[in-house]
DSSP file (Angstrom, degrees, kcal/mol; ACC not computed):
  #  RESIDUE AA STRUCTURE BP1 BP2  ACC     N-H-->O    O-->H-N    N-H-->O    O-->H-N    TCO  KAPPA ALPHA  PHI   PSI    X-CA   Y-CA   Z-CA
    1    1 A M              0   0    0      0, 0.0     2,-0.1     0, 0.0     5,-0.0   0.000 360.0 360.0 360.0 135.2    0.0    0.0    0.0
    2    2 A K    >>  -     0   0    0      1,-0.1     4,-1.3     4,-0.0     3,-0.6  -0.377 360.0-116.6 -74.2 153.5    1.3    3.4   -0.9
    3    3 A Q  H 3> S+     0   0    0      1,-0.3     4,-1.8     2,-0.2     3,-0.3   0.876 116.2  57.3 -55.4 -40.4    2.0    6.0    1.7
    4    4 A D  H 3> S+     0   0    0      1,-0.2     4,-2.3     2,-0.2    -1,-0.3   0.854 101.1  56.7 -61.7 -35.2   -0.7    8.3    0.2
    5    5 A S  H <> S+     0   0    0     -3,-0.6     4,-2.4     1,-0.2    -1,-0.2   0.865 104.5  52.1 -64.9 -36.3   -3.2    5.5    0.6
    6    6 A Y  H  X S+     0   0    0     -4,-1.3     4,-2.5    -3,-0.3    -1,-0.2   0.904 109.8  49.0 -65.7 -41.5   -2.6    5.4    4.3
    7    7 A H  H  X S+     0   0    0     -4,-1.8     4,-2.2     2,-0.2    -2,-0.2   0.910 111.9  49.0 -63.8 -41.7   -3.1    9.1    4.6
    8    8 A Q  H  X S+     0   0    0     -4,-2.3     4,-2.0     2,-0.2    -2,-0.2   0.915 112.2  47.6 -65.1 -43.2   -6.4    8.9    2.7
    9    9 A A  H  X S+     0   0    0     -4,-2.4     4,-2.5     1,-0.2     5,-0.2   0.915 111.4  50.8 -63.9 -43.0   -7.6    6.0    4.8
   10   10 A A  H  X S+     0   0    0     -4,-2.5     4,-2.2     1,-0.2    -1,-0.2   0.883 108.3  53.3 -62.6 -38.3   -6.7    7.9    8.0
   11   11 A R  H  X S+     0   0    0     -4,-2.2     4,-2.0     2,-0.2    -1,-0.2   0.918 110.4  46.5 -62.9 -43.8   -8.5   11.0    6.8
   12   12 A I  H  X S+     0   0    0     -4,-2.0     4,-2.1     2,-0.2    -2,-0.2   0.916 112.3  49.5 -66.6 -43.1  -11.7    9.0    6.2
   13   13 A Y  H  X S+     0   0    0     -4,-2.5     4,-0.9     1,-0.2    -1,-0.2   0.872 108.9  53.8 -64.2 -35.5  -11.5    7.2    9.5
   14   14 A H  H >< S+     0   0    0     -4,-2.2     3,-0.7    -5,-0.2     4,-0.3   0.919 107.9  50.0 -63.5 -42.9  -11.0   10.6   11.2
   15   15 A L  H >< S+     0   0    0     -4,-2.0     3,-1.0     1,-0.2    -2,-0.2   0.897 111.0  49.6 -60.7 -40.2  -14.2   11.9    9.5
   16   16 A L  H 3< S+     0   0    0     -4,-2.1    -1,-0.2     1,-0.2    -2,-0.2   0.639  94.6  74.4 -74.3 -14.3  -16.1    8.9   10.7
   17   17 A S  T << S+     0   0    0     -4,-0.9    -1,-0.2    -3,-0.7    -2,-0.2   0.610  78.1  84.9 -77.2  -9.8  -14.9    9.3   14.3
   18   18 A H  S <> S-     0   0    0     -3,-1.0     4,-2.5    -4,-0.3     5,-0.2  -0.832  74.8-144.8 -94.1 121.5  -17.2   12.2   14.9
   19   19 A P  H  > S+     0   0    0      0, 0.0     4,-2.2     0, 0.0     5,-0.2   0.863  97.1  48.6 -56.4 -41.1  -20.7   11.1   15.9
   20   20 A A  H  > S+     0   0    0      2,-0.2     4,-2.5     1,-0.2     5,-0.2   0.919 113.3  46.8 -67.6 -42.1  -22.6   13.8   14.1
   21   21 A R  H  > S+     0   0    0      2,-0.2     4,-2.7     1,-0.2     5,-0.2   0.890 111.2  52.5 -66.2 -37.4  -20.7   13.3   10.9
   22   22 A L  H  X S+     0   0    0     -4,-2.5     4,-2.3     2,-0.2    -2,-0.2   0.915 110.7  47.6 -62.5 -42.7  -21.2    9.6   11.2
   23   23 A R  H  X S+     0   0    0     -4,-2.2     4,-2.3    -5,-0.2    -2,-0.2   0.898 111.7  50.5 -65.3 -41.2  -25.0   10.2   11.6
   24   24 A I  H  X S+     0   0    0     -4,-2.5     4,-2.6     2,-0.2    -2,-0.2   0.943 112.2  46.7 -60.8 -48.0  -25.0   12.5    8.6
   25   25 A L  H  X S+     0   0    0     -4,-2.7     4,-1.7     1,-0.2    -2,-0.2   0.879 110.1  53.8 -63.7 -37.7  -23.2   10.0    6.4
   26   26 A D  H  X S+     0   0    0     -4,-2.3     4,-0.6    -5,-0.2    -1,-0.2   0.920 111.5  45.6 -62.1 -42.7  -25.5    7.3    7.6
   27   27 A E  H >X S+     0   0    0     -4,-2.3     4,-1.5     1,-0.2     3,-1.0   0.904 111.5  52.3 -65.9 -41.3  -28.5    9.4    6.6
   28   28 A L  H 3< S+     0   0    0     -4,-2.6    47,-0.6     1,-0.3    -1,-0.2   0.742  99.6  61.8 -71.6 -22.5  -27.0   10.3    3.2
   29   29 A R  H 3< S+     0   0    0     -4,-1.7    -1,-0.3    -5,-0.2    -2,-0.2   0.733 106.3  48.6 -74.3 -17.5  -26.3    6.7    2.3
   30   30 A R  H << S-     0   0    0     -3,-1.0     2,-0.3    -4,-0.6    64,-0.3   0.866 132.8 -30.9 -82.5 -41.1  -30.1    6.2    2.4
   31   31 A S  S  < S-     0   0    0     -4,-1.5    -1,-0.4    62,-0.1    64,-0.1  -0.960  71.4 -84.0-171.1 154.0  -31.0    9.2    0.3
   32   32 A E        -     0   0    0     -2,-0.3     2,-0.3    -3,-0.1    42,-0.2  -0.343  52.0-168.9 -63.2 156.1  -29.8   12.7   -0.5
   33   33 A A  E     -A   73   0A   0     40,-2.0    40,-3.1    71,-0.0     2,-0.2  -0.994  19.6-125.9-150.4 151.9  -31.0   15.2    2.0
   34   34 A C  E  >  -A   72   0A   0     -2,-0.3     4,-2.2    38,-0.2     3,-0.3  -0.488  37.7-103.5 -91.8 168.5  -31.2   19.0    2.6
   35   35 A V  H  > S+     0   0    0     36,-0.7     4,-2.8     1,-0.2     5,-0.2   0.894 119.9  55.7 -60.5 -42.0  -29.7   20.8    5.6
   36   36 A C  H  > S+     0   0    0      1,-0.2     4,-1.8     2,-0.2    -1,-0.2   0.867 108.5  48.7 -63.1 -34.4  -33.2   21.2    7.2
   37   37 A H  H  > S+     0   0    0     -3,-0.3     4,-2.5     2,-0.2    -1,-0.2   0.942 113.0  46.1 -67.9 -47.2  -33.8   17.5    7.1
   38   38 A L  H  X S+     0   0    0     -4,-2.2     4,-2.6     1,-0.2     5,-0.2   0.858 109.6  56.5 -64.0 -34.0  -30.4   16.7    8.6
   39   39 A Q  H  X>S+     0   0    0     -4,-2.8     4,-2.0    -5,-0.2     5,-1.2   0.913 109.7  44.8 -61.2 -44.2  -31.0   19.3   11.2
   40   40 A T  H  <5S+     0   0    0     -4,-1.8    -2,-0.2     2,-0.2    -1,-0.2   0.908 113.1  50.4 -67.3 -43.0  -34.2   17.6   12.2
   41   41 A V  H  <5S+     0   0    0     -4,-2.5    -2,-0.2     1,-0.2    -1,-0.2   0.918 119.6  36.1 -61.4 -44.7  -32.5   14.1   12.2
   42   42 A L  H  <5S-     0   0    0     -4,-2.6    -1,-0.2    -5,-0.2    -2,-0.2   0.735  97.8-135.3 -82.3 -23.2  -29.6   15.3   14.4
   43   43 A G  T  <5 +     0   0    0     -4,-2.0    -3,-0.2     1,-0.3    -4,-0.1   0.852  64.1 124.8  67.8  33.7  -31.7   17.7   16.6
   44   44 A R      < -     0   0    0     -5,-1.2    -1,-0.3    -6,-0.2    -2,-0.1  -0.851  67.5 -88.3-123.5 158.3  -28.9   20.3   16.2
   45   45 A P     >  -     0   0    0      0, 0.0     4,-2.1     0, 0.0     3,-0.3  -0.209  37.7-111.5 -65.0 157.5  -28.9   23.9   15.0
   46   46 A Q  H  > S+     0   0    0      1,-0.2     4,-2.9     2,-0.2     5,-0.2   0.876 116.2  55.7 -56.5 -42.3  -28.5   24.7   11.3
   47   47 A A  H  > S+     0   0    0      1,-0.2     4,-2.0     2,-0.2    -1,-0.2   0.893 108.0  48.6 -61.1 -40.2  -25.1   26.3   11.8
   48   48 A Y  H  > S+     0   0    0     -3,-0.3     4,-2.0     2,-0.2    -1,-0.2   0.928 113.3  46.0 -65.4 -46.0  -23.8   23.1   13.5
   49   49 A V  H  X S+     0   0    0     -4,-2.1     4,-2.4     1,-0.2    -2,-0.2   0.915 112.4  51.2 -64.4 -43.2  -25.1   20.9   10.7
   50   50 A S  H  X S+     0   0    0     -4,-2.9     4,-2.2     1,-0.2    -1,-0.2   0.874 107.8  53.3 -61.7 -37.8  -23.7   23.2    8.0
   51   51 A Q  H  X S+     0   0    0     -4,-2.0     4,-1.8    -5,-0.2    -1,-0.2   0.919 110.3  46.4 -63.5 -43.7  -20.3   23.2    9.7
   52   52 A Q  H  X S+     0   0    0     -4,-2.0     4,-2.0     1,-0.2    -2,-0.2   0.895 112.1  51.1 -66.6 -39.3  -20.2   19.3    9.7
   53   53 A L  H  X S+     0   0    0     -4,-2.4     4,-2.7     2,-0.2    -1,-0.2   0.868 106.1  55.8 -65.0 -36.1  -21.3   19.3    6.1
   54   54 A R  H  X S+     0   0    0     -4,-2.2     4,-2.8     2,-0.2     5,-0.2   0.928 107.0  49.3 -60.6 -44.9  -18.5   21.8    5.2
   55   55 A V  H  X S+     0   0    0     -4,-1.8     4,-1.4     1,-0.2    -2,-0.2   0.918 113.4  46.6 -59.7 -44.3  -15.9   19.4    6.7
   56   56 A L  H  <>S+     0   0    0     -4,-2.0     5,-2.5     2,-0.2     6,-1.1   0.864 112.9  49.3 -68.2 -37.0  -17.4   16.5    4.7
   57   57 A R  H ><5S+     0   0    0     -4,-2.7     3,-1.9     1,-0.2    -2,-0.2   0.932 109.0  51.8 -66.3 -45.7  -17.5   18.5    1.5
   58   58 A E  H 3<5S+     0   0    0     -4,-2.8    -1,-0.2     1,-0.3    -2,-0.2   0.822 108.9  51.4 -61.1 -31.0  -13.9   19.7    1.9
   59   59 A A  T 3<5S-     0   0    0     -4,-1.4    -1,-0.3    -5,-0.2    -2,-0.2   0.453 113.3-123.4 -83.1  -1.0  -12.9   16.1    2.3
   60   60 A K  T < 5S+     0   0    0     -3,-1.9    -3,-0.2     2,-0.2    -2,-0.1   0.801  79.4 120.8  61.7  31.7  -14.8   15.3   -0.9
   61   61 A V  S   <S+     0   0    0     -5,-2.5    15,-3.3     1,-0.2    16,-1.0   0.737  75.6  29.4 -92.7 -29.4  -16.9   12.7    0.9
   62   62 A V  E     -B   75   0A   0     -6,-1.1     2,-0.3    13,-0.3    13,-0.2  -0.926  68.3-156.5-126.8 155.8  -20.2   14.5    0.1
   63   63 A T  E     -B   74   0A   0     11,-2.4    11,-2.0    -2,-0.3     2,-0.3  -0.850  10.1-146.6-123.0 164.4  -21.3   16.6   -2.8
   64   64 A A  E     -B   73   0A   0     -2,-0.3     2,-0.3     9,-0.2     9,-0.2  -0.956  12.1-176.0-132.4 149.8  -24.1   19.2   -3.0
   65   65 A H  E     -B   72   0A   0      7,-2.3     7,-3.2    -2,-0.3     2,-0.4  -0.992  24.1-125.4-143.1 145.8  -26.5   20.5   -5.6
   66   66 A K  E     -B   71   0A   0     -2,-0.3     2,-0.4     5,-0.2     5,-0.2  -0.714  20.2-177.8 -94.4 138.1  -29.0   23.3   -5.4
   67   67 A D  E >   -B   70   0A   0      3,-3.3     3,-1.6    -2,-0.4     2,-0.4  -0.874  67.8 -54.1-132.8  98.6  -32.7   22.8   -6.1
   68   68 A G  T 3  S-     0   0    0     -2,-0.4    -2,-0.0     1,-0.3     0, 0.0  -0.573 121.7 -18.2  68.5-124.2  -34.5   26.1   -5.9
   69   69 A L  T 3  S+     0   0    0     -2,-0.4     2,-0.3    -3,-0.1    -1,-0.3   0.605 124.0  83.5 -88.9 -13.1  -33.7   27.5   -2.4
   70   70 A L  E <   - B   0  67A   0     -3,-1.6    -3,-3.3   -36,-0.0     2,-0.5  -0.675  64.6-147.4 -97.8 146.6  -32.6   24.2   -0.9
   71   71 A V  E     - B   0  66A   0     -2,-0.3   -36,-0.7    -5,-0.2     2,-0.4  -0.954  16.5-155.7-108.9 125.9  -29.2   22.6   -1.2
   72   72 A Y  E     -AB  34  65A   0     -7,-3.2    -7,-2.3    -2,-0.5     2,-0.3  -0.834   4.1-155.1-104.7 140.1  -29.2   18.8   -1.2
   73   73 A Y  E     +AB  33  64A   0    -40,-3.1   -40,-2.0    -2,-0.4     2,-0.3  -0.839  14.9 171.9-113.3 149.3  -26.3   16.7   -0.1
   74   74 A R  E     - B   0  63A   0    -11,-2.0   -11,-2.4    -2,-0.3   -45,-0.1  -0.973  41.6 -84.2-148.9 161.0  -25.3   13.1   -1.1
   75   75 A L  E     - B   0  62A   0    -47,-0.6   -13,-0.3    -2,-0.3     3,-0.1  -0.425  33.6-176.1 -65.7 140.3  -22.4   10.7   -0.7
   76   76 A A        +     0   0    0    -15,-3.3     2,-0.6     1,-0.2   -14,-0.2   0.505  65.7  64.9-112.4 -11.0  -19.7   11.2   -3.2
   77   77 A D    >>  -     0   0    0    -16,-1.0     4,-1.4     1,-0.1     3,-0.8  -0.932  58.2-164.2-124.2 109.8  -17.4    8.4   -2.2
   78   78 A R  H 3> S+     0   0    0     -2,-0.6     4,-2.4     1,-0.3     5,-0.2   0.781  90.5  64.8 -63.0 -26.9  -18.6    4.8   -2.7
   79   79 A R  H 3> S+     0   0    0      1,-0.2     4,-2.3     2,-0.2    -1,-0.3   0.890 100.9  50.1 -63.5 -37.4  -15.8    3.6   -0.4
   80   80 A V  H <> S+     0   0    0     -3,-0.8     4,-2.8     2,-0.2    -1,-0.2   0.906 108.8  52.2 -66.5 -40.9  -17.4    5.5    2.5
   81   81 A E  H  X S+     0   0    0     -4,-1.4     4,-1.9     2,-0.2    -2,-0.2   0.921 111.5  46.2 -60.4 -44.3  -20.8    3.9    1.7
   82   82 A R  H  X S+     0   0    0     -4,-2.4     4,-1.7     2,-0.2    -2,-0.2   0.887 112.3  50.9 -66.1 -38.7  -19.2    0.4    1.8
   83   83 A L  H  X S+     0   0    0     -4,-2.3     4,-2.2     2,-0.2    -2,-0.2   0.913 108.4  51.7 -65.1 -42.6  -17.4    1.2    5.0
   84   84 A L  H  X>S+     0   0    0     -4,-2.8     4,-3.7     1,-0.2     5,-0.5   0.883 107.7  53.1 -60.7 -38.6  -20.6    2.4    6.6
   85   85 A E  H  X5S+     0   0    0     -4,-1.9     4,-1.5     1,-0.2    -1,-0.2   0.889 109.4  48.5 -65.1 -37.7  -22.3   -0.8    5.6
   86   86 A Q  H  <5S+     0   0    0     -4,-1.7    -2,-0.2     2,-0.2    -1,-0.2   0.884 121.5  35.6 -67.1 -38.3  -19.5   -2.8    7.3
   87   87 A V  H  <5S+     0   0    0     -4,-2.2    -2,-0.2    -5,-0.1    -3,-0.2   0.901 134.0  21.5 -82.8 -43.7  -19.7   -0.7   10.5
   88   88 A L  H  <5S-     0   0    0     -4,-3.7    -3,-0.2     1,-0.3    -2,-0.2   0.534 101.3-125.1-106.9  -9.4  -23.5    0.0   10.7
   89   89 A G     << -     0   0    0     -4,-1.5    -1,-0.3    -5,-0.5    -2,-0.1  -0.388  61.3 -10.0  89.7-174.3  -25.1   -2.7    8.6
   90   90 A P        -     0   0    0      0, 0.0    -4,-0.0     0, 0.0     0, 0.0  -0.185  65.1-125.9 -59.6 150.5  -27.5   -2.3    5.7
   91   91 A A        -     0   0    0      1,-0.1   -61,-0.1   -62,-0.1     2,-0.1   0.887  36.5-172.1 -69.4 -42.3  -28.8    1.2    5.1
   92   92 A G        -     0   0    0    -62,-0.0    -1,-0.1     2,-0.0     2,-0.1  -0.372  43.3 -20.2  76.5-163.7  -32.6    0.5    5.1
   93   93 A Q  S    S-     0   0    0      1,-0.1   -62,-0.1    -2,-0.1   -63,-0.1  -0.375  74.2 -95.8 -80.1 155.8  -35.1    3.1    4.2
   94   94 A A        -     0   0    0    -64,-0.3     2,-0.4     1,-0.1    -1,-0.1  -0.395  47.3-103.1 -65.2 147.0  -34.6    6.9    4.2
   95   95 A T        -     0   0    0    -68,-0.2     2,-0.5   -64,-0.1    -1,-0.1  -0.607  35.3-167.6 -76.6 127.8  -35.8    8.6    7.4
   96   96 A R        -     0   0    0     -2,-0.4     9,-0.0    -3,-0.0    -3,-0.0  -0.981   4.8-167.4-116.9 126.5  -39.1   10.4    7.0
   97   97 A L    >   -     0   0    0     -2,-0.5     3,-1.5     1,-0.1    12,-0.1  -0.957  20.8-149.1-121.3 126.7  -40.0   12.7    9.8
   98   98 A P  T 3  S+     0   0    0      0, 0.0    -1,-0.1     0, 0.0    11,-0.0   0.775 101.3  47.7 -64.7 -25.7  -43.5   14.3   10.3
   99   99 A D  T 3  S+     0   0    0    -59,-0.0     7,-0.0     2,-0.0     6,-0.0   0.313  86.1 110.3 -97.9   9.7  -42.0   17.4   12.0
  100  100 A C    <   -     0   0    0     -3,-1.5   -63,-0.1     1,-0.1   -64,-0.0  -0.717  57.5-153.6 -85.9 130.1  -39.3   18.0    9.3
  101  101 A P        +     0   0    0      0, 0.0    -1,-0.1     0, 0.0   -64,-0.1   0.518  56.5 115.9 -81.1  -4.0  -40.0   21.0    7.0
  102  102 A C  S  > S-     0   0    0      1,-0.1     4,-2.7   -66,-0.1     3,-0.4  -0.329  75.2-119.2 -69.9 150.2  -38.1   19.7    4.0
  103  103 A P  H  > S+     0   0    0      0, 0.0     4,-2.7     0, 0.0     5,-0.3   0.847 110.3  57.5 -57.1 -38.2  -40.2   19.1    0.8
  104  104 A K  H  > S+     0   0    0      1,-0.2     4,-1.2     2,-0.2     5,-0.1   0.922 114.2  37.4 -62.1 -43.5  -39.4   15.3    0.7
  105  105 A C  H  > S+     0   0    0     -3,-0.4     4,-1.7     2,-0.2    -1,-0.2   0.897 115.4  53.8 -74.3 -40.1  -40.8   14.8    4.2
  106  106 A T  H  < S+     0   0    0     -4,-2.7     4,-0.4     1,-0.2     3,-0.2   0.922 110.8  45.9 -61.3 -45.4  -43.6   17.2    3.8
  107  107 A L  H >< S+     0   0    0     -4,-2.7     3,-0.8     1,-0.2    -1,-0.2   0.856 109.3  56.9 -65.0 -34.5  -44.8   15.5    0.6
  108  108 A Y  H 3< S+     0   0    0     -4,-1.2    -1,-0.2    -5,-0.3    -2,-0.2   0.857 110.9  42.5 -64.5 -35.8  -44.5   12.1    2.3
  109  109 A Y  T 3<        0   0    0     -4,-1.7    -1,-0.2    -3,-0.2    -2,-0.2   0.339 360.0 360.0 -97.8   7.1  -46.9   13.1    5.1
  110  110 A L    <         0   0    0     -3,-0.8    -1,-0.2    -4,-0.4    -2,-0.1   0.494 360.0 360.0 -75.1 360.0  -49.5   14.9    3.1
């Protein structure tokens, strides 16, 4: 294994060592999600969730795309998805929350 591969693996494990980032990644492996949805899932303020997403984006583990006023995030690295499956088991269904203001959850509960 090349030295660079060790650094890359260590970087990914470091990202996964933070409980909030691990929860975000677990949610994103189920389905793409907007910040307001992740905020509801984590029960944390928008600024906190955005900060964790920034770290994940900078590490190129997640990508974002804008749809109207909302920004949706998704996993960008299949290796992370496979690692999450090894650690957490199969992904299952996307989380739908009745008190979540995001369009995906709102449409689901109409």
